[in-house]
C-alpha positions as CSV (number, residue, x, y, z in Angstrom):
1,M,-15.6,87.7,47.4
2,S,-13.2,85.3,50.0
3,D,-11.0,83.0,48.0
4,R,-12.2,79.7,48.6
5,I,-10.7,76.9,50.4
6,S,-10.4,73.5,48.7
7,V,-11.1,70.2,50.2
8,A,-7.8,68.2,50.9
9,K,-8.4,64.7,49.4
10,T,-8.1,61.7,52.2
11,Y,-7.4,58.8,48.9
12,K,-7.8,55.3,51.0
13,L,-5.9,51.7,50.2
14,Y,-7.3,49.0,47.5
15,I,-7.8,46.3,48.6
16,G,-10.0,43.4,47.5
17,G,-11.3,45.6,44.8
18,K,-12.6,48.2,47.0
19,F,-11.4,51.1,48.7
20,P,-11.5,50.3,52.6
21,R,-9.7,52.8,55.4
22,S,-6.6,52.2,56.8
23,E,-7.7,49.9,60.0
24,S,-5.1,51.9,61.8
25,G,-6.8,54.7,61.0
26,R,-3.3,56.6,60.3
27,V,-2.8,58.8,57.2
28,Y,0.0,61.1,56.5
29,P,0.6,63.8,53.9
30,V,1.7,63.8,50.3
31,T,3.3,66.9,49.0
32,D,5.1,67.8,45.6
33,T,8.6,68.3,45.3
34,K,8.9,71.7,46.6
35,G,6.9,70.6,50.0
36,K,3.0,71.7,48.8
37,F,0.6,69.9,50.6
38,L,-1.8,68.1,47.6
39,A,-3.3,65.2,49.7
40,N,-3.4,62.8,52.5
41,A,-3.0,59.4,52.1
42,S,-3.6,56.5,54.1
43,H,-1.0,54.6,55.6
44,A,-1.5,51.0,56.3
45,S,-1.2,49.0,59.2
46,R,-0.3,45.1,59.4
47,K,-3.8,43.9,59.0
48,D,-3.8,45.9,55.9
49,V,-1.2,43.5,55.0
50,R,-3.2,40.8,55.6
51,D,-6.5,41.5,54.2
52,A,-5.0,42.6,51.1
53,V,-2.5,39.1,50.8
54,S,-6.3,37.0,52.2
55,A,-7.8,38.8,48.5
56,A,-4.9,38.5,46.5
57,R,-4.8,34.4,47.6
58,K,-8.5,34.1,47.1
59,A,-8.5,35.9,43.7
60,F,-5.7,34.1,42.5
61,G,-7.8,30.6,41.6
62,G,-9.7,32.2,39.4
63,W,-7.3,34.6,37.5
64,S,-4.5,32.1,37.0
65,A,-7.5,30.1,35.7
66,A,-8.4,32.6,32.6
67,T,-7.5,31.5,29.7
68,A,-4.3,33.8,28.8
69,Y,-6.2,35.5,25.7
70,N,-8.8,36.6,28.1
71,R,-6.0,38.1,30.5
72,G,-4.5,40.2,27.9
73,Q,-8.0,41.4,27.1
74,V,-8.5,42.7,30.3
75,L,-5.1,43.8,31.1
76,Y,-5.5,45.9,27.3
77,R,-8.6,47.3,29.1
78,V,-6.5,48.6,31.7
79,A,-4.3,50.4,28.9
80,E,-7.5,51.9,27.5
81,M,-8.6,53.5,30.4
82,L,-4.9,54.8,31.9
83,E,-5.1,56.2,28.6
84,G,-8.5,57.7,29.2
85,R,-6.9,59.4,31.9
86,R,-3.8,60.9,30.8
87,E,-4.1,64.2,31.6
88,Q,-4.5,63.3,35.2
89,F,-1.7,61.0,35.6
90,V,0.1,63.6,33.6
91,A,-0.7,66.3,36.6
92,E,0.4,63.5,39.2
93,V,3.5,62.6,37.5
94,S,4.6,65.8,37.6
95,A,3.5,67.3,40.4
96,S,5.4,63.8,42.1
97,E,8.4,63.6,40.5
98,G,9.3,67.1,39.8
99,V,9.6,66.9,36.0
100,A,8.3,69.3,33.6
101,A,4.8,68.5,32.2
102,K,6.7,66.9,28.7
103,K,8.8,64.7,30.3
104,A,6.0,64.0,32.5
105,Q,4.0,63.1,29.0
106,S,6.5,61.1,28.1
107,L,6.8,59.4,31.3
108,V,3.1,58.6,31.1
109,D,3.1,57.7,27.5
110,A,5.8,55.6,27.6
111,S,4.1,53.7,31.0
112,I,1.0,53.3,28.8
113,D,2.9,51.5,26.2
114,R,4.7,49.3,29.0
115,W,1.4,48.1,29.6
116,V,-0.1,47.5,26.3
117,W,3.2,45.2,25.9
118,Y,2.6,42.9,28.7
119,A,-0.8,42.4,28.2
120,G,0.4,41.2,24.6
121,W,2.3,38.8,26.4
122,T,-0.1,37.1,28.0
123,D,-1.0,34.5,25.2
124,K,2.4,34.0,24.0
125,I,4.4,33.4,27.7
126,A,3.5,29.5,27.3
127,T,4.8,29.1,23.4
128,V,8.4,31.2,24.4
129,L,8.7,29.8,28.0
130,G,7.8,26.3,27.5
131,A,8.9,23.3,25.7
132,A,7.8,19.5,24.6
133,N,11.1,17.3,25.6
134,P,12.6,15.0,23.6
135,V,13.1,11.6,25.4
136,A,14.3,8.1,25.1
137,G,12.0,5.9,25.3
138,P,7.2,5.4,24.5
139,Y,6.5,8.6,26.5
140,F,5.7,12.2,25.3
141,S,6.9,14.7,27.7
142,F,6.4,18.9,27.9
143,T,6.7,21.7,30.1
144,V,4.5,24.4,30.6
145,P,4.7,27.9,32.8
146,E,2.4,28.6,35.7
147,P,1.9,31.2,37.7
148,T,3.9,31.4,41.0
149,G,0.8,32.4,43.5
150,V,0.6,35.9,45.0
151,V,3.3,38.2,44.9
152,G,4.2,41.0,47.1
153,V,5.4,44.3,45.6
154,L,7.4,47.2,47.0
155,A,7.0,49.9,44.3
156,P,10.0,51.9,42.9
157,Q,10.4,54.9,45.1
158,R,11.6,57.5,42.9
159,S,9.6,56.3,39.7
160,S,6.1,56.7,41.1
161,L,4.3,55.6,37.8
162,L,6.4,53.7,35.0
163,G,8.2,52.1,37.5
164,L,4.7,50.9,39.0
165,V,4.1,49.5,36.2
166,S,7.1,48.1,34.8
167,V,6.9,45.7,38.0
168,L,3.3,45.1,38.6
169,A,2.0,44.7,35.1
170,P,4.6,41.3,34.4
171,V,3.0,39.5,37.5
172,L,-0.5,40.0,36.3
173,A,0.4,38.9,32.8
174,T,2.1,35.5,34.3
175,G,-2.0,34.8,35.9
176,S,-0.4,35.4,39.4
177,T,-1.9,38.1,42.2
178,A,-0.3,41.1,43.8
179,V,0.1,43.0,47.0
180,V,1.6,46.2,46.4
181,V,3.3,49.0,48.5
182,S,3.8,51.9,46.6
183,S,6.4,54.8,46.8
184,A,5.7,56.5,50.2
185,D,6.7,60.0,48.7
186,R,5.0,59.4,45.2
187,P,1.8,57.5,46.2
188,L,-0.8,59.5,44.4
189,P,-0.1,57.9,40.5
190,A,-0.5,54.5,41.8
191,I,-3.9,55.8,44.0
192,T,-5.4,57.0,41.0
193,L,-3.9,53.9,39.3
194,S,-5.8,51.9,41.8
195,E,-9.3,53.8,40.1
196,V,-8.4,52.2,37.2
197,L,-8.5,49.2,37.9
198,A,-11.0,49.0,39.9
199,T,-12.7,50.2,37.2
200,S,-11.8,48.0,34.6
201,D,-12.8,44.7,34.1
202,L,-10.3,43.0,36.6
203,P,-11.5,41.1,39.2
204,G,-10.9,42.6,42.8
205,G,-8.0,41.3,44.5
206,V,-6.1,40.7,41.4
207,A,-3.8,43.6,42.2
208,N,-4.5,45.2,45.7
209,I,-2.4,48.9,46.5
210,L,-1.7,49.9,49.8
211,T,0.3,53.0,50.7
212,G,2.9,53.2,53.4
213,R,6.2,52.8,53.9
214,A,8.5,50.0,52.3
215,S,10.5,49.7,55.4
216,E,7.6,49.1,57.8
217,L,5.3,47.0,55.6
218,G,7.8,45.1,53.2
219,S,8.7,42.6,56.3
220,W,4.9,41.7,56.9
221,L,5.2,40.6,53.6
222,A,8.6,39.2,53.2
223,S,7.2,36.9,56.9
224,H,3.5,36.1,55.4
225,G,3.2,32.6,54.8
226,D,0.9,32.5,52.1
227,V,2.8,35.1,49.9
228,N,5.5,33.2,47.1
229,A,7.5,35.4,46.0
230,L,8.8,38.8,46.8
231,D,10.1,42.1,44.9
232,P,12.0,44.2,47.0
233,T,12.8,47.0,44.7
234,G,11.3,49.2,46.8
235,A,13.1,48.6,49.7
236,E,16.4,50.0,50.8
237,P,19.9,48.1,49.8
238,A,20.5,47.8,53.6
239,A,17.3,46.2,54.1
240,R,16.8,43.8,51.2
241,A,19.4,41.0,53.3
242,D,16.7,41.5,56.3
243,L,14.0,40.9,53.9
244,A,15.6,38.1,52.5
245,R,15.8,36.7,55.4
246,E,12.5,36.5,56.4
247,A,11.1,35.5,53.4
248,A,13.3,31.8,54.2
249,G,11.0,31.0,56.4
250,T,8.4,30.4,54.6
251,V,10.5,29.1,51.4
252,K,9.1,32.4,48.9
253,R,11.3,33.5,46.2
254,V,12.8,36.8,46.3
255,L,13.8,38.7,42.8
256,T,17.9,39.9,42.8
257,V,17.1,43.7,41.9
258,P,20.2,46.2,41.8
259,D,20.7,48.6,44.3
260,A,20.2,51.5,42.1
261,E,16.8,52.0,40.4
262,P,17.1,50.8,37.0
263,D,16.4,53.2,33.8
264,W,13.0,52.3,33.4
265,T,12.5,54.0,30.4
266,A,14.8,51.7,28.9
267,D,13.1,48.9,26.6
268,A,11.0,45.9,28.7
269,D,12.2,42.1,28.6
270,I,11.1,38.9,29.6
271,A,13.1,38.5,32.8
272,R,10.2,39.7,35.4
273,L,7.6,37.2,33.4
274,R,10.2,34.4,34.3
275,R,11.1,35.4,38.0
276,Y,6.6,35.2,38.3
277,L,6.8,31.2,37.0
278,E,6.8,27.8,37.6
279,A,7.7,24.9,35.3
280,K,5.6,22.0,35.1
281,T,6.8,18.9,33.4
282,V,4.4,16.5,32.3
283,W,5.5,13.0,31.0
284,H,2.9,10.9,30.0
285,P,3.3,7.4,28.0
286,L,2.2,6.7,24.3
287,G,-0.9,5.8,23.6
288,V,-1.1,1.7,22.3
C-alpha cells in the first residue's frame, strides 16, 4: 500500500460569527518550530479589518446591554468548550511553541482557568469599580463603569493561547467587543478558539479573529474611526509609537504595554478590565 497523502488544511478568518475567506485571496503556510508544515492560514486584508470592525460595532449594542450575569454564563460556556477540546489545544500549543506535551498541557489548563476567572468577574465589576459618591447637597451621586466599545487587539506573538486568552477575555468580560489579530507565526490555537467561539453561545461579531501580520493590520485598526481602544501587545516595540500617533487621529485609547511579552503564567489581576471601562457619573436630586 502506498503512503497516503494528507489533505492540507486552509483555515479561514472568523468575522461576524462566520468563516469567510480573505477577500484578498491570500494565504500563508504555518509551520511548527522545526519548519514542518502544519496548515495554511488566510492572510487578512484591509477590507477584512473593516468588515470585522463593522461586525464588532453591530454586535456591541446587544452584548453591552446584556446583563452581567448573562455575559458571565456565555463566557463560562466558552470555557466548557475549551475544556472539551483540550487535547487539540495541547497538540497545537506544543507544535506552535515547540514545548513538550506536559508543558503544553499546563499552558492549556492555565488558559481555561484564566477564561473562567474573567467570566467570574462580569457581575462583580460594577461593585468593585463603581461607587456611591458623597455629596454636600440634596442630591445623590453614583459612578458606574460602562464598556468602552470596539477594541482592536494585537495578540501576543509568542504565547499562542494563554497570551491570547489573557488579552481577549477581559475585553469581552467588560461588555466590549473585539477584533483580534492573532499571532502570525503561531495562529492555530487562535483559529481553534474561533471555532469554539462560533459553536458557543457567544453572539456573532462579539469576537472576531483575523490571521495575518500585526505589522500590516495593526495600522488599519489604529486609524479606524470606529475602533475605540487598541491593545498593541503583539506589535513590535518600535512600531508602537506609530500606532499611537495613528490612533490619536480618532482619539482612541491605546493601552500601555511592556516592550517584552510579560509572563502570562503569572496571576491575573483586574488591570485589563479597568482599561476597557469608562466611568459614568450620575447626579440626581433627592425626592421631596
